[in-house]
N, C-alpha and C positions, 0 to 999 in steps of 0.2 A: 127522373129522380133517383134512379139506380147509379147513373152515371154520376151525379152529384155527390152521392155517398163515397162512390169510388174516389172520385178526385178529392174529397175532404179527407180520405184515409191515406192519401199519400205524404209523405213526408215534406214538412215546409222547406222552401229552396229548391225543390227537384222539378218544378214547373207543372204544367198543366196539359193533359193529352186533350186535343181538340180535332173537331171534323166540322170543316166551315160548311155553312150552308151550299148544297148543290154540289158538293166535292164528294168524291168516294175516296179519298185517303185520308189518314191521320197524320197530325202534327204534334210536336212536341212544343207548348209556348212556355217562356221564362223569360226573366231578366236577365240581361249582359251587357255590360259596360253602362249600364244606367238607361237601357231601352228596353222594350219588350219586343222579342223577336221569338218568330217560328222556327222549328226544324222539323223538316220532313222525316218521318219515321220509315224506314226500311227492312225488308226482311233480310235474312242471311244471304238469300242470292241477289240482293240489289233491288228486287222489287217493291213496291210501295205498299206499306200496310193498309189493307182495307178491311180489317176486323178488329174489333176492341180487343180481342184476345192476343193478336198478333203485335198490336200497338204497345200493349203492356209490357210484353218482353222485349220489343225494339227500344222501348224508353229506357229501361234499364241498361242496356249496352250504350245508350245514347249519353246517359248520365256519367259512365265511366269515361266517356272520352271527353266530357265535358269537364270532369274532375281532374284529368288528366292535363287539359290545357290549364286548368287554374293553378294545377301542381307547378308546372312548367313556368307559370308565370310567377309563381311564389319562389321557385328556386333561383329564378333570374334576379328578383328584387332582393334575395338573401344575399347573393353573389355581389351585387351590386353596392348592398350595405356593407358588406366586408371589405369590398374594395375601398370603399370610401373610410371605411374605419381604419383599413392598413394605411391610406394615404395619410391620415392624419394619427398614425399610431405611435408606437414607442420607439423613442429614441435610441439609436446605439449608445449614445452617451450616458443613458440611464440604464442600460440593459443589465449591468452587473447589479446595480442597488435593486432592480425588480427581481432578479435571480434570487437576491439573499432573501427576499420577502415570501417568496413561494413555500407553501405549509408542506409539500410532498418532496421536496428536494433532500437528498442526502443529509444526514446530520454528520457534516465532515468537521473534522478538527480544523483549529486555528492554521496549523502547517499546511494541511490538506488546501484549505481554503484559500491560503496564499498562493498556491501552487496553480490552482484554477484561475485566480484573478490575473496572474502572471501571463498564462497562456492566453487568456481572453483580452488582457491589453496588449499582447504581441500580436494579435488577430486585427484589433482596431487600428493600431499603428499601421500594419500592412495595409489594411482597408484604406487609410486616409491618403496612403501615397500613392495606390494604384487605382482607387475609386472615390475620388474626394466627394462626388456627389452624394453618394451612397451613405444617408443619414440615419435611414430606419432599420430595424432588425428585418421587416420585411424586405428591404431591398436586397438583402442577402439570399442569393439562389443557390443550387445545386452547382452551376457552373463555377460561381464564385468560390463557394467551400473546395471545390477540385483545385481550382488555380491555387487558393491559399496552400493546400497540403503539398502540391508539386513545389510549391516554394520551400517549403520546409525540406523537403528531399534535395532540392538544389542546394539549400544553404550548408550541406555537409553533415547534418545530424544523423544521428543513427537510426535504424529502422525502430529500434525501441522508443526512442524520442517521437519518432513521428507517430506511432502507435498512442503513446500518451497525450501528444496534441490532440489526435482525432477523436480519443475517448472521452476527454475533456471537453473539447467543441459539440460532442453528441449530446453529452450530458446538460450543458448549459442550455442549448437550443431547444431540448426536450422540454425543457422547464419553461422556455420563452414563448412556447407556440401558442399558449392559451392567452397572455396578456399581449402577445405581438399579432395574434389574429393570423397564425400561419397557418398553410394547407398542409404543409410537410416539413419534416427536418431536413434543412439542406445538407447536412454531414452524414445524413443516412445513406447506405449504398455504397459509401467510399471504402473499399477494401483494404483492410489492415495488411501490414508488410510482415514477411517472416523474420523470425529473430534467432540467430545462432546465440545461444544461451552461453554466458561466459559466468562459471561459478567462482566464488572465492575459493582458494586452496587451503588446506590446513597445514599446519607446520608438523614436521617431524618432531620426536624429543629431542633430537641433537640441535635441531634449528631455535627450539624453545630456549634450550640452555645456552646457545651461543647468544640469543637476543637479550637474555638477562644477565649474562656475564659481560655484555657490552656495557652496561651500568656500572659496573665496577672497573672495567678495563679500558674502557673507551670504543667509540665508533669511529674506525679509519676506514679512508678510502685515498686512491691514489690518482693524481691528475697531473697532465702535462703542462709544463708552465714554460715561460721564458726566463732567462738569467743572462747576465752580462759575465763574460770570460775576460780573460787577459787581453788587452786589446780592445777592451769595450765593444767585442764583439758578441753577438747575440746567439744563444744556443738554447735549444729544447731540453729539459730536464725533468723527470718524475718525481714528483713532492708528494709525501705523505702527510695529509690532512686530517685530524681528528674533528667529526662532526658533533657539534653539542647542542642536544635538543633543548628547545626552550622548556623551562620548567622542569627540569631534568628528573629531580626526586619525585614530584607528582606523576610523571609521566610513568614513572617505574611502577608507582601504586595503580594507576589506569590499566595499564597492562595486565597486572596482575588479577586485578579484578575480572577483567575480560577474562583471561585465559582460564583462572580457577572458579569462575561462577557461570560461564558461559553467556554472561549479559551482554546487550547489545552494545556498542561504543557510546549511543546516547544516553544511556542509563547509566554506564560507567563514569562518564564526564561529570553528569548531573546527581550522581548518589549523594545522599546527605546522612548526616550522624543520626538522624531519626530511623534510619534503614538499619541502623548497627546495631547490636546486642552483644558487647563484648564479653558480659559476664557469661552469657550462654553459647557466647562464640557463633551468632547466627545473622544471615542477612536477610530482611524481609522488606521487599519492595514490589512497585507495580509498574510493569514492562511499559513504557510510554505508548510503543507503536500498536501494540493491540489491547489498550485500555479499554475503549468504548465498545470491543467486540466481546471481550470477556468480562463486562462489567466492572471494570476496574479491580480484577481477582488478584490476590497478591501471591507473590513467590516467595517462600520461604525455605532457607537451605544453610547447612553447617559451613563454616569457614575451613578452608584448608589451612595448615600450619603456617606456611609462608605468607599467607594471606593476613592473617590473624597478627602475625609479628609487624607487618608491613604498616597494618591500620594502627598498632599501638603507637608506632613511629609517627605516623599522618596526625596523630592528635594535636601536636605541636602548631600545626597550620591552622587550627581552628579559629583563631585569632586574626588571621589575616581575611575572614569573611567580611563581607559589607553588611551594614545594618538589615535585620531581618533575614540573612542569609546563614545557611549552615551546611554548606557543602563541604565533602571530605577532601575534594580538591578544588580548593577556592578559586586559586590562579587559571587551572585549567578549564574550569567551570565557566568563569568569566570570560574566556578566550574563546571558548565553544559557543558561547551564546551569541556574540559578535562575528566569531569567523570560524564554523565546524570545519571547513575545509582546510583551515589552517592547522587544527589540531590532525588531520586526517593526513596531510602531507608530511607532517612530522613523524608520525607514525611510520609511513611508507618508507621515508627516509633511514629510519632507525632498522626496519625490517632488511633494507637494502644493502646498507652497510655491515649488519651484523651476520647476515646469511650469504650476500652475494648473488640473491634471485633476483631477476627483474619483477618489479611489482605491477607492471602493467602488460595485457596481452597484446600482440601483433595484431594490427587493422585486418580485417577479413573485407576484401574488396566486392566478394560475390554476396555479402549479406549487407550490403549499405555501409558507405565510409562513416566514420564518425568524427566528430571535432577532436574528441579527446580518447585515448585508447581504454578500453574496459581494465577496471583494477583485479588483478587476480591474487594479489597479496595486499592486506589491508588491515584495518583495525578490527574488520568483522571476521578476519581469518583466526582470530583468537576462539571467536563464539565456535566456528567450525572445529578448531583443534580441540576444543573442551569435549564437544559430542565425540569426535574422534578418539580421543583417550579413554571416554567413558567406555564406547563402544569394544574397543579393543582391550578393555579389562573385563569384559563380560556381563557391564550393568545393563538390567532390563531395558529396552527401548522406554516403556510407560515412565521408568524414574527418570531417565533422560530429559524426556519430553516435559515433564513435571517442573525438572530443576531449570529449563531454559525459559520456559512459560511459553508454551504452545500456544498459537493465536487462533486455533480452529475452536470455536465454541464447544462443538459435539466431543473432540477430541479431549478438550480440557474436561468435561464431564466425565469421560472415561477414565482419566487419571485423578480425578478429585480423591480416592481412596488413599492414596500414597502417604504413607507416614514419614515423619521426620528420622526415624531410625533408618527406614531404606536409603534415605537421603545420605545419611551419615555414612552408611556403607559405600555408596558412590563415591564421596569426598574422599574417604579412605584409600579406595582404590586406585586414585590417579597418582601417578608418580610423582615423585618428590625430585624438586630442582638438581639436587644433588646426586640423583639416582637415575636422571634421565639418559646419560651414557655411561653405561657400565663398562667397569674395567676389573678385568681377570683378577689382578693382583690387590685390589680395593674392596674392602667389604665395608659398607655402609650400613651401620646398624641404626634401625628404628627403635622406637620407644619400647617396644613388645620383645625384640630379640635381645635387647639389653637387658631387661626384666628376667628372661629365660636365663641368660648367660649369669648373671648376679646370684640366681636361684641354685644355678648347677654347682657355681663356686661353693656356694656356701655349704650344699649336702655333702660336698666332699670332706668339709670338716665337722660335719655332724655326727653325734652319737647313734647308738641305735634305737634309743626312744624316740628322737626326732624322726628317724628313718622309718619306724614303725607308723608314726602317726601321718607322715606323708603317703606312706603305700595305702594305709586305709582310707584316707580321702580319694587317691586316686582311683582305687577300686569301687569307691562308693559312687563317683562321677563315671563309672565305666572306661576310665583311659587306662586302665592296667589290669590286665588278667588275673 
């Protein structure tokens, strides 16, 4: 009766301890694979259990072994199920569509998504040429991923491009692992390549003056050509040619925008009249590159005098805009939206012909060959120049970062207290185009110096009563002892 009670207290499905009639040892009876089977119960030393107490202890260990067997069977079943699911799983042709539907993927902008898709399409094209039978996402293993990245290297792309491809492919496959039932990301474990950073250079004051003088005097370069001499003999001659940039007047305003506000080229090309307050001489815009990171935080800054005059003149182009557009530079905006590299190339030619500087860096064979050399002078150089001018004028870093629209959210919060008055002082501190290259025998009068000169000349003719009043005011302001 006691044995029956003990048996009843055992958990369901854990079997029954029995001792057959005429047998001295105990067994564990349970159902396995649809049949009733008896398993001998053994002590730790391997001897058979001959007492109920030893049998109870041994049965617990036996249950663990049986559960382990069951778990192994379950694992094998799950692996087989995953294999079958992969075999009928996500097609590579639908992978990009599925990636876009993943709720946890990064909230990338249209431009970034376009680059991701272009990279993924390049991978699919390479895969179709080299492994035409690989049709599923699950068919892409680590060896294929490595081979694709090696192809990127062999194509002549730079190390920076290699790293961008690798980062993009890792990200896409990371978010395809669940829908494609992948065990691992095939692009994980592939190391990035070292990058020799090539920074955009800033211009010197002399170079800035030369660039803007070129819009008045022309951009000239010399080239060697063939000419026919007497007797129709060919000879080589040096010819001086003027380079005429497309939409020259709008291009000048674009460079003024970038140079005297520190905005990025994209923001300059697509600046709208809604960003301009001519009455208060303020520019307010949201930097496109960092818009999402900063919560579409606006940058507001005063206009430098040269820029203000240029914008007054630019108002005449407003009617050149298409319907529902109001760009400051309508022709450049239209070209930038269709062919941004075209605008960039024109700017680089302007820089080269005005300054004589090479706009691209020499390729570095030690850091991976590039299909194209890196740009050292470009439209972005005007942003660097703005920051450099401000720094040289003693403008606090916090003020400069606020003006150029810093992309780091933590830094943006740190700079949020900066006032328009502080920014106004920063703009005033920038050098004038006419004063960028000082000449010893030439004096450039700024408005304040002209006012002082006028007052000084008037005081020379003033009577004692006027002089007494001026003296009183100066002492009141503690400007005179």
